[in-house]
Structure formats: structure tokens, C-alpha cells
N, C-alpha and C positions, 0 to 999 in steps of 0.2 A: 504494500500500500504506500504509494507516494503521495504525501499530503502536506497540508499546512494548516495552522490554526487561524481562525478569524473570530473575533468577538461578535456576538449577536447584534449589538448596537451598531458596530462598524459595518457589518454586512448589510444591515437594513438601510443605513443611510448612504452607503457607497456601493450598492448592489451591482450596478452595471460595470462600475470600475473594477470590482473584484473579478467578475466574469471575463472582462476584456483582458485584464492582466494575466490571467491564468489559462485562457482558452488554448493557446498554442504551446503550452508547456507540458512536461511529463506529469504534472500534478493533476491527479484525477480524483482526489479525496479532499474534502473540507471537513475539518473538525471545528464545529461551531460551539464555542465556549467563551464566555458564559452566555447561556440562552435562557431567558425567562420562561421556562416551560409551563408555568402556571398562568401565563398571560400571553399566549402565542398570538392572540388576535389583537393585541395592543398595537396601535398604529403610530407611525412617525408623523411629523407635520405634513409630509407630502402624501399621506394616506397609505403608506406601505406598512403592512403588519409583518411580524416575525414569520408567520406562516407563509405570507406572500413571498418573502425572501427565500425561504426554504424551497417553495414550489419553483421559483425562478432558477435557482442553482441546480435543482434536480432536473428541470427541463433542459438546462444547458449541458447536461451529461455528467455532472459531478456526483459521486457517491458521498455520503455524509456520515460523520461520527458526531454524536452529540450526547453529552452527559445529561441525565434526567434528574430533575428535582434537586439540583445542587443547593446545599443549605446556605447559600449566600443571601444576605439581607435583601438584595434587590430582586431575588427570586421568591423567597418564602416569607420575607418580613422578619421582624424581631420575634424571637421565640422565648417568652418568659419561662423560667424553670418550672413553674407550676403547671404549664401547659405542655410539658415535654411528652408525657404519655399520649396525649391527644395528637400531637405532631407526628409521633411515630405511627399511630394508627391511620391517620389520614393520608400517609405517603402513598398507599396503594392507589387510591382514587386519582390523585393528581398524576401519578406515574402512568396509569392506564390511559387517561384522557389525552395526555401529551403524546405518548408513544403511538396511540391510534392515529392521531392526526398526522404525525410525521411519517409513519409507515405508509399511510395511504398516499401521501404525496410522492414518496419514493417509488411505490408500486405503480402509480399512474405513469411515471416517467421511466420505468424500467431501470432504476439504479438501486444500489444497495445502501442500507442504513445499518450502522452499528450503534447500539445504545450503551452509553456509559452509565454505570450505577453510582451516582454521586460523583465526587471528585476529590482526589488526594485524601484518602480515608485513613491514613496513618495518624496516630495520636498527635504528633508534634505539629502537623499541618493544621488540624482542626483547632488546636489550642492557640497556635500563633495567629491564625486567621481570625480568631475571635478576640484578640487583645484590643483594648481601647484605642491604641495607636494605629491600628489597621482597620478593624471593624468590618471586615468582609462578612463575618458571621456574628450575629448578635442573638443572645447575650453571652458573655464569657462563661458565666456560671452554667448555662444550659449546655454549651458545646463541650466544656470540660467534663461535665457529668456524663454526657453521651459518649465521649471519647473513652472514658475510663470504665464504663459499664458495658462490657462486651456483649452481654445478653441483650440489652436494650439497643445497642448500636447495630448489631447484626439482625435484630428483629426489624428495625427500620430499613436497613439495606435490602433485606429479603422481601419486604413489602414493596419496595421500588422494583426489585427484580421480578416479582410475581406480576406486578402491573404491566411491565414491559412484555413478559412472556405471554400473558393473556391477550394483550392487545396486538402483538405481532409475533406469533409463535415461531416463524421462520428466521427471525433476525438474530444475528449474533450479539452477544453482550460482553462487556468488559468492566473492569474497575481499575483504578490506578493509585499509586502511592508516590510520594516524593522521596526519591532514593538518595537522599543526602544525609550524612551523619557528621557529627563533630570530628570523629576519628579520621574521616576522609581528608580533611584539611590538615589535621595534626600530623598524619602520616606523611603527607606531601612535604610539609615544612621541616619535619624532623631530619636533622643532618646526619645523625647516627642511628642505625637501626636498633630497635629494642631487642635485646638478646633474651632477657628473662621477663616473664609476665609480672606485672605489678598487681599485688593483692588489692582488691577493691573492697570498700565497705558495702554493707547492705544497701545503704542509701545511694551509693554510686552505681551499684548494679541495677537498682530500680530506675535511676535516671537514664541509664543506658537503654533500658527497655522502652522508656517513653519516647526516645528519639530513634530507635533502631527499626527501620522500615522492614527489615527481614522478619521481625517478630510478627508484624502485621500480615505478612504473606502466609505464615503458618495458620493464622486465624482465617484468612480468606480460603485457603485450601479446605479447611474443616467446616466452614460455615456459609460460604457464598459460592454457589456453583455457576460462575460466569465462564465464558468461552475463552477470553483473552485477559492477560494481565498487562497493565501499562506501568512503566517506570518513568518518572519525570526527573530530569537532571538539570540543576541550576547551581553548579559548584562555584560559579563566580558571581552569584547574585549580589553580594555586598563587597566582597574582596575582588577587585578587578584584575589583579595581577599577583602571582603568575597565572597564565592562562591554563585552565584545566580541561577536562573532558576526555582524557585518554583512557580512563578506566570504565567507560560506558559499556564496553563489551563484557567486562567482568561482571558488571551489575546485571546485564541481560542474562548471562549464564546463571548467576546466583538466583535470580528471580524465577527462571525456568525450572531449575532444580528444586527450589523450595515449593513452588506452586503446582508443578506438573502441567502447566498450561503454556501455550504459545505466548510470546512476549513481544510487545511493541514499545516504541518510544513516542508517546503521545504529546510530550512537552519537553523541549530543551531549548535553551536560548541564553543570550548574553546581552545585558543592557548597556547601551552607550551613554547612559547618564553619568555625569561627572559633577561632584560637588566642587566648590572652590578649592578645598584642600587637595582633592584628588587631581584636579588640573595642575596644581602647583607641583605636587609630588611626581606625577607622571611626566610633566614637562621637565622637571629637574633631572630626571634619569633618562630623558630623551626616549621615552616609550613611543611606540607608534600611535597613530590617532585611534580614537575609540572605534571608529568604523573598521579599521584594519584589525584591531584586536578582536572585534566581534567575528570577523572573517576567520581569524586564527582559531577561535573557539570552535567554529563550525568545522574547520579542517580537522581539529583534534577529535571532535565528537563523531563526525561522519566517518572518518578513517577507522575509528574504533567500532562503530556500528557495522561497518563493512565486513569486519572479521567476526561478527556475531551472528546469531540466528534470529535477529529481530525481524518481525514480519511487517513493520511499518514505521515510517518516520514522519513526524509532525512538528516542525519547528514552531516555537512561540515567538512571535506571532506575525501575521502578514502585514498588518497596518497598525500604527499608533499615531495619536495626535499629540505632539509635543507641547502644544499650547493649552492643553487641558490638565487640570489638577488631578493627580492620582496619588494614592497612598499605598505603599511607599512611592517616592518619586521615581524610583527605578522603573516602575511599570510603564511609564509613558515613553520609554526609550528602547524597548525590546523589538520594535517593529523592523521588519525587513524593508518596509517602506515607512518613512517617517514624515508625517504631514504637519506643517505649521501654517495655519491660515489656509490658503489655496495652493501653497507650494508643497510639492511632494518630492522627497529625496530618496532615491533607491540606494540601499546599502550593498556594498560588495558581497556580503554574505548571501544575498538572494541569488546573484548570478553564480556564485560558487555552488550553491545548493542545486541549481538547475544543471550545471555542468556535471556535478557528481551523479545526479540521477541519469543523465544521458550516458555517462560512462558505465553506469550499472545496467544499461539496457532497459530502462524503465519507461521507454516511450511506447505509447499505445497507438 
């Protein structure tokens, strides 16, 4: 699967631009995230709904992947802790309704749809995304409780999964985790290899489990019968240098071994955002431009994916608007096309990705 991510709002407001940019490329899959699946009929100022946008890209020949009922505030609203049990129960109905509409659009246009069950379901992602400074998910108490209570967590995920399967029995399903650990960075920066293991306290071991995405994969294998597993890699999200991505194949192999499922890369990317301090630091050491460092990250990641058994690649993300406020600020600079006002600047990483796909023979 040769694909790319596009946010639902960006797709709806730049629909024809997306189709025109991708029409003659090897990219035949769009992963639409985030998509407000509880309000697919919501229209933009020009009268285009999210469902209209999905119909248009399906009619244009693109297969789609879309996570269903993602717990972001702009999809499900704020969930008070007292209403958590009800939120878990109602997930089936919302999932069924959205999956039915999307599947019908794909079927009418003879393209494939893969449904994601939530998004980045590992503990650390849900907790971090609900922090007040980020606020993608609200409230913090609710999402922390749901993260730590595996019985309740997987009850909700299976409600979403049942809704999808009942609405579209023939469609494949997936879920994904954020495959980044603190030890990834520490291991890279350590100048001397650790010879002997360091004894950890019970608290340290518990903390490891909270951030270890591999632990989540064992729970998925036991409790969530999806067809595909996705691993998201953002090793340079905050630390821009040194450029990483070389261990993506190892993570794919680990995920396949632990889950027993085919693995894809539904999200990976590098933000060109630079704070004042970062611009000074990188300028002092004469590092290449942010655009070129993004390309280097793509080189590292795609070279590693090429040696793996990954069944799909979906960079994050096709388009961002650098003149819009996002939290964290890094989010507005992941785009392979970056728009400011009416000016659109294409990143070198986009052309590199297309060349890589062509070398891999992924032209249809």
C-alpha cells in the first residue's frame, strides 16, 4: 500500500488540490486522519461535507484508510469521568453508522477501505494527548483511567471493532501504536554500550510498562482481533538532531513477532518547525536546512522500511498550514506541502518519497 496521510479538514477544504497533486503519482491510498466520524455530514463554508470529500476521492480511484471514533475532542467532545461507562457503550453505534456510510461510498466506486480502530492506543499516547498543554483528548482524568483499565479500554475498542464488522463485514481492520520509547533515544546517544543490566526499582519497571509500546501489542494480540497492526514512528518529534529513523525495520519485525499480524507504517514524519533556540543552535553547527533534514529522515526511514516486511507506508502528512495555530507547534510543520496564506511550498521529502516508490515498482 503506497499512501499518504491527509487530515479530514484539509481534505475537505482542499479537495480538488489533493486529487490533482496525487493523480499521476504511485500513491493510491489516502489515510484520512483525523476524521470527525460522528459528524460526517458537517459541511464546510463552501457546502462540502466530510462524506462528500470521501465520495470524491473514492470516485477519483483512491483507496482509503480511516480511523473510526478516535477519542479526540473535536470528534467525540469532552468526556467527563462520570460518563466514561456510557462513552464506552455508545462507541458501537457511532462506529457502525460511520463505517456504513464510508463503506458504501467505497463500494459504489469500487475501491477498498480499511478501518482503523481508534488511534495510537498505547498508554503513553493517550495520557500525553490528554495533558492540558495539548488537549487533543479531554479530560485527562477520563483518558488516564481508560488507559490504565485494560478491561474497560478493550471493551470500548471491541465495541468500535464490532460496529465496523457489522457495518462492513468484508473490510479489513487495523489499530496502531506509537512505537517510540525513552530507551530509543538513550541508546542512540549512549557513547559506550551497556555491558551489565542495571537493576531497576519496582516503580521504574512500572514506568517502563507505561511507555513500552510492545506491552500494548501483547494486549492487542489477546484482546483485539484486527487484521493489521500499525506502528507510528516520530523519533525526532522534539529533538531535531541527530536524524533518526534507521531502526524502523527492527520495530516492524518486533511488532510482527509480538502480534502475529501483518504490519504497516501508518504514520512517520519529521517536523520542520524550529524555535528561536533551535535556529541558533543548528545555525551555529552549520546543520542543513530543516527541509533537507526532513528529507534525510525520510531517507533513513524509507531505507529501513525497504528491508522490512511492512505492507504499507503512510507519511505524516500531505499538507499543513503554517499560518494556523496548532499545539504543539511542531504539528503545523510536518507537511510535505506547507501552505502559508495562498503560497504552497513543496518539501524535498515529497519528491524523494515518490522516487522511492517508483524505484520499488509501486506504480499502478
